[in-house]
N, C-alpha and C positions, 0 to 999 in steps of 0.2 A: 164610355164606359170601354172601349176598343183603344180610348185614347192613353186611359189612366191606365191599361194591359199594356201599354205600348210602352208606357213611361215607365212600369216598376218594370218591367223586362230589360227595358234602359239602365234604369239606374243599376241594377243588378248588375249586369255586363256591364257598365261603366265603375262599380267596385270592384268585380273580378278582376277588368283589367289591371287596378290599380294596385290591387293587392297580390294579384300574381308577379307585376312588371317590378312592383315593391322587394319580393321574396326573389325574383331572379336577380336583382339587383344586391341584394344581401347577399346569396351564393356567390354569385362573380366577386362579390368584396368579399369576402367571407376570411381575411386575411387580417392579421391582427396588426396596428403599423407604431404602436406606442416605444419602438425602439431598444427594447431589451431583449436578447435574445434570451429565452428558458437555458437556467444553468441547472446540470446534473450533477449534484455531489457524488461521487462517486468514491464508498466510504472504506478503509481499510481494512486489515484482518484483526478480528475482536468483536465485528458485531453478534450481539444476541441472536442464538439460534434455539428455536424452539421444539418442544414436541408435546404429544399429550397420552395419557396412561387409556387403560381399555375402558376406562368411566368416561372421557370426554375433558377430564381435567390439565387443563395445561402446564407444562413443568420446562424451566431452562436448561439445555441442555450444555450450553456454556451462552454466560458466566456460570461455574459451578456454584449451586445455590449453597448460603455461606451453613448451615446445619450439615449438610451431606459432607460439605469438606473438613471442617470442625470432626466430627464424628470422624470421617474416615482416615482423619492424622491419629486419632487419638488410638483407634484401633489398631493401628500399625507400623506408627511409627516408635515409640517403647517395645515393643516386641523387637523392630529392628534393631537396634541398639542393646540391648541387652544377647540376641545371637550375634550382633557384631563383636562384644566384650567376651561371652564363651565359648559361639563356633565358629569365629573364623569368619573371614572376606563373604567367606559362600555364603553363610547362614546369613549373613548382614544385607546383600544381594538379592537373593532368594526376598527376606520380604520387605526388600525398598522394593522389589518388582510389584509385591504383591500391593502396596499403598500404592505404586502411580495406578496399576490395571485398575483399580478399585476408583480413584478418582477419574479416571478418563472416561470408565466405561462408556460413558451414555454418547460420546462422540465420537464411539470408534466408527471407522470407514472399515468395508470390506474389501476381498482382494481384486475385485475392480473399480476400487474408487468409491464408494456408493454409498450411503450414509445406512448404516446399523436399522438404526430406529427412524421410522418414518419423521422427518425432520422438515421445518421451514426455519428460514431467516422473519426476524421484523420484520416488519409490514413497511412501505418504503414511503415517500409521502406521500399522501393524496392528492391528485392532479385535479386542480379546480383552477377555475382563473381567478379569482381570488389570492389565491397562491401566487400566481403570473404575477398579479399586477400588486400583489406585496413582496417579499426579501427576494421572491424572484430564485432561490432554488431548492430545488427536490432532490432530496436524499435519498439516493438507493441502495437498498440495502439488500445482500444475496446472503449467502451459506459459504461463507470461506474456505473451508475443505476441500468443498466439489472440485470438480471440472473447471477452467477456467470459460470453456467454452461453453458449456451448461449456463454458468452466470452471466456470459455474452448475449443469450437466446434472452436469458430475461432484460435484459438491459435494451437490446433491440426493440423490445416486445412496448417497452416501458416508455422508450423516445418516441415511439410513433402514437404512445397515447398521449403524449405531452404535447403533439404535432397536431394533433387534432383538437384539441382544447382549449391552447391557447392561440391557434391560427398562427404557425410561425413554419413554415418549413425547415427550418434548421434547429439544432440545439447546440448548446457550448458544454464540453464534457470536462468537467472540470475534475482528475482523477489523484487521490492520496493513498500513498503507502500501497497496498498490493491493490488498489482500483488501478493502481497502472497496467498491472500484469492482463485484469479484467478487459482493460480499455486498449491491451496489445491484440487480445482475442478477438475484442470486437472488428476492431478495425482489418485484422488479418481474416476474420469469416464474412465481412456484411460490409468493408468500407468505410469512404466516409464522405457519401452521401449526403445524408442529415446531420453533419455537424462541421458549423461554423468553425469552431476551434478548440483544440484539445489544448487545456492547461495541463502540465506533471509535476504535482506536486510531493518529493522526497518520495516519490515515484521506486518502486522494486521493479519495476517492468525488465531490468537487464539482472536478477537474481542477490543476492545477501553472501556474502564470502563465511558468515556466522555459519550458514544453514547448508551452505557448500561442506566448509570443516566438519561440519555437526554430521551430516550422511555420508564420508570418507575416512570418518576415524580420527581425523584432524586434533581433536578439540584438549588444550589444557589452558592451565588457568597461569599466567605469570603475576608474582607479586608488583614490581612496577607496574604492567598495565593493569592491574585495579586498582591500583593508585591514580596513576593516572588517567583512567575512565571514570571514578569518584568527583577527583578533585576537577573534570572539566565540565561533568555532567551538573553533577550539585548547585554548581553558583547559576547553569541556568534556570533550576527551578527554587531558585531563591531560599537556599539553603543559608542559614546561619550562619557566622563567620566562624563563631564559636567550635563548631562540625568542623568545618575544616580545619583550625588549627588540630583537633582531635583527631585526624585522620592523618596529617601528619608526623602525631608523635607517635602515633601505633605504626609508622610505616618506619621511623628513626628507631624504634625500640624492638622492632624484626617481628611483631607481630603480623605482618602483611606476609610474609616469609612464612611464620607459623599455618596460617587458612590456607594461601596456596598448595603450599605443602602437603596439608592434608586431602584437597580437594583433589591434588593430582593422584594420590594417593589412593584414595576411592577410584576417582576414573582406571585409574594402570589396575586394578584389584578386581575391578566391580565390571567395566566397559559390554565389556560381553552381556551380561547378563543383563544389566539398566540398557545396552542399545535396541538388544532383542521388545523389553517388553513397551521401553517408551517412544524411543525411535523408532523402530520398523513398524511396531506392531499401531502403537498410535499415529506418530504424524504421519511415515512416509508414505500411509496409504490414501493421503489426503490431499489427490493431484494439488489442490490450491499451494499447500506449503510444500509440497514436492518442489513444485513451479521454481520456486525462489532458489532453488540451485544455480551458481553461473553458469553460464556454455561451459568455461574452462575446466567446473568439476563436474560435467555431467555424466560422462563416459563413466568415469571410476566411483561416481555415487550408485549409478542403476546396476552396475555388477557389485558393485558392496551389498545393497541394500535387495534386489532381486534375484542376481545371478540370470539364471537360465531357467527360472523355477516356470513350471506353464502356469503355473494359477496365478502368475501377478500379468499375462501374455497381457491382456484388454486394459490393465490400468498402466504398462508400458507405453502401450499406442497414444491413453489419453497424453500423458506425459511427453511424450516422445514431438506429439503435435506440437503444446506450448513451446517444447525446447527450439524445434524449427522456428519460431517466429518470433523466438529472442534471439538466433542467432540470424534474422534477416530483418529483426526492428527497424534499421535504418531505413534498409528500403522501403517495407509499408511506408513509413513514416513521410518521408521523401516521396512518393507517387503520391500520399493523402495529400502534402502541401501543395505537390506539383496540380491536383486537381482541384485547388482551392480553399482546400482546409489550412489553416494557421495554427502554427504549433505556439506552446512556450513551455520550458522549460526551468521548473524551479527546484535548485539542488542547496540543503541546507551542510556547510562541515565546520573543521576546527571541535569537533568532538572526537574523547580517544573512544576505539571500539569496544565493545561488551568484554571481560576479561575473560573471555575464551576462547580466546585463538592464537593461544600462545606468547612470545614478543614480539608478534610484528607491531607496526603501528601508525595503521594509516587512518586519513581523515575519513571521517562519518558522521551521520549529525545522534550518533549514540544507540542506531540499532545497522540501517544500512552507509552500504559504502555510499561516498560522495562520489567514484568516478562511477559508478551503475548509477545513481539517479541520476546526474548530469550525462550521460550516454558516454561515457569516454571521456569526458574530461580527464587533463593531468592534473597530480597531486604531488606536489613534497608532503615527508613524511611528518607527521605531527610535530616533529621534536624537533624540523630547523623547516628553514625553510631554504625555495632553489637558494642555490650557489653564485654570486655574485656575477659570477660568467656564464649565469645561463640563459639561453638566446631560446625564443617562441618557438616550439615545433612548429608549424605551422605559418607562416610568412605570407599573409594575407593584407597585408597594409594597416591591420586595424592592431591595437595593442587589447591580447585578451590574456594579459599577465595578470595577477591580481596589485594590490598594493603593501600586502604582508608577503607578498613572495611565496604565497601558497598553493595560487589555483594556476594554470595554464589551461586558458576555455580554449584554444585553436583547435586542441584535439577530438572534440566531443562532436555528435552528431550536426547539431544545429547552433553554432558559433555562433551566432549574431541574433536569437533568439533563445539562451539560456542566460536564467540569472543566478549569481552565489550568495550566498548571505552567510557571511560569517557569524560564529557563536550561537546559530538556532541549532535546539536539537531536533528531531523527529517529532516530539510532539507540538512545535510550536505552529503558529501560519502568519504568516507575511500578508493580513490583512490591507494595508493599503494598497502591496503592489497587485495583489490577487482582485483586488475591488480594479485599478486601472486595468489591468487585463479584459476584464470579462467586459468592460465598456469600452473596449478599444473596437474600432473600425476597421479590420484588415489584420493585416499581420505583422503586430507589433514584433520593434530591434528592442537594441539593448541602448541604440543610439537617439533612441525619439522623447526622452524624457528625461529632463536633468536629474530630477527626485529619484529617478529606479536608473542606474547606469547597471551594467554588466554588474559592478561588485557592490555587495551592501553591507551594514553592520547589522544584526535585527537586535530590537529592545523587547528580552522576557517577558517583559511587566507589561508591556503598553500593545505587543503581540504585532508591532509595526517594524519597518526596515527603514535603511537612510542611506542615503552614498556615503563614504568613506570622507 
């Protein structure tokens, strides 16, 4: 009996040791060696924002629900037109302000930049091993109205969750549009220790001239610019040639001039009321939106929108913090690169700016200045390439002037790590280039792959890019 007992004890101890060693071995090797670093796609502005009523019924703050939008427009637009005809521009402006206020009331932020309604973004992708072993891209969603540092804190927690679940010690951040603003706030606040690579696609981390002009009362519509925008943007979304021909006819028959003159008349007569109700009360109190103001417009925009009004003091502190990160973006990102984080910037160009910036004709992707999304590249105007005598601004031994004479990449923050796609709008996606960047081990450069040199042409149907 004693022998049996000892044997049983020995067996139990042996099993304990085996299981214990196995557990220790698993814990010591709890990392994933699949070779695929998890990718976080940080989305841009316009993601779904939700709230719930007192009964717990969920509804959409943004996008505005169709029934509410149609009802509001039908309620306020006809009186606005009638008041404009019989009561003059002041009456028109008051009615228009009421319509705008009603449309966007659910999106309001208070004077400190916080949502008036209890609100939350749509759910980020669930973090699972299956997702990692599948397409390996985790969509990060956030309330794009709020302070980018609030979203950065949420991103940091999401990164920690992905690292814990997948067994990787780092992630790749692939930031698009406003996502670049969130990423810059993240690096400013948390550093780059958990990030293997930062990919910036058409990123707004340096702001938009369009928003700078909006918040400094410099918006106007130019007929030629309206035509240029439509004629460069519409082919990108594959509009039929007949529509383009019709637009050309409208231009040369003077219809564009009539439309632009009408819009400018409305802006001249009603700007103060529209600005107070739409720009200031609705969007300026959203830190995530106000932080689109580029550095060169910032002081004037703060003065025009907020002045010295103490009720906005906390909000101004928030937007100041990101403004400082925007000004110091090159230092922040180069320090991250020096600490081992790879960087890659993708900038689209060849689309005229939205027709709200007067007669200036700078290169954009239809929304964001290409100079800003590229971190400071030099661009020729939309309507003319560099002169034949143009010399590259920074003589670094490499050619950084595009074949079409539109771009000098030598002046951007990372001239060896920035790619340019001609003819792509803000809403196109360089699928094959991004796939290559994500799979690259180390710091990719413009000289590493003959398929992806610095200057590329976009295929708007396939959403792929190729060398000139």
